[in-house]
C-alpha positions in Angstrom: -10.5 112.9 9.7 -14.4 112.1 10.5 -16.5 115.2 10.6 -20.0 116.4 11.2 -22.3 117.4 8.1 -23.6 120.9 9.1 -26.0 122.9 6.8 -25.1 126.5 6.6 -27.8 129.6 6.2 -26.6 132.6 5.3 -28.7 135.7 6.6 -27.5 138.9 4.8 -29.0 141.6 6.5 -29.5 140.4 9.9 -31.6 138.0 12.1 -35.3 138.7 11.6 -34.7 141.5 9.3 -35.8 142.1 5.6 -35.2 139.0 3.5 -35.1 135.5 4.7 -32.0 133.2 5.0 -30.4 131.5 2.0 -29.1 127.9 2.3 -25.7 127.9 1.1 -25.0 124.3 1.2 -23.8 121.3 3.5 -20.0 121.2 4.8 -17.9 118.8 6.9 -16.2 120.4 10.0 -14.3 118.6 12.7 -16.8 119.8 15.5 -20.3 121.5 15.4 -19.6 125.1 15.9 -21.3 127.3 18.9 -22.8 130.7 18.7 -20.0 133.3 18.1 -17.7 131.8 15.8 -16.6 132.9 12.7 -16.9 130.8 8.9 -14.6 131.9 6.2 -16.2 131.5 2.5 -14.3 130.6 -0.1 -14.1 134.3 -1.3 -12.5 135.6 2.5 -15.9 136.6 3.5 -16.5 136.2 6.9 -19.5 135.5 8.7 -20.4 135.2 12.7 -22.5 132.1 13.7 -25.9 133.3 15.4 -27.4 130.4 15.9 -26.7 126.2 16.3 -30.0 124.0 15.5 -29.2 120.5 16.5 -31.3 118.0 14.2 -33.3 115.1 15.5 -32.1 112.6 12.5 -29.7 113.2 9.6 -31.4 115.6 6.9 -31.5 114.0 3.0 -27.8 115.5 2.8 -26.2 113.7 5.9 -26.2 117.4 7.8 -27.2 116.8 11.4 -26.7 120.3 12.4 -28.3 123.6 10.9 -25.8 126.9 11.3 -27.2 130.2 10.9 -24.7 132.9 10.0 -24.8 136.7 9.2 -22.6 139.0 8.1 -18.7 139.9 10.2 
């Protein structure tokens, strides 16, 4: 199944608060998610997608969008 490569940024203390978001790498999803959707990592922790930024051209890793996520 073909998918979209998206780069995930995780902001542990919330958008615009404290430390900046950290890059969690690239994953492939069947659709480009929308704000409000949830993602779970390999350990079962859930993050909510807060922002989706579509890139004008793929980054060097082939990602076409950046997801900014925050806890729960």
